[in-house]
Residue, then its C-alpha position, 0 to 999 in steps of 0.5 A: m311491902k313497898h319493896y316486895q317484888k320490886d327490888r330483887h334484893v328483898q328476899s324475906l318478909m317479917i311479920e310482927i304478931n301481937r301476943w294477944l292474938y294467940l295468948r290468954e290473959d294468964y299468958s298460956v297459949d289459946s290453942e283455938k286462937l293459935k290455930a286460926l292465926i296459923e291458918l291466916l298466915r298460911r293463907v297470906g303465904e299462899v297469896l304471896e307465892k301466887n304473886 
């Protein structure tokens, strides 16, 4: 983030997501956790677009 909107060459942002935020212990997808994660990322995107 130290270069975001400070260096015009920076055109993307990579977000690393821990798999346990959307997977169950058996590695299957937890749809409720996934929906919450998607909504959180959508809100982050909206905030970044405004700035």
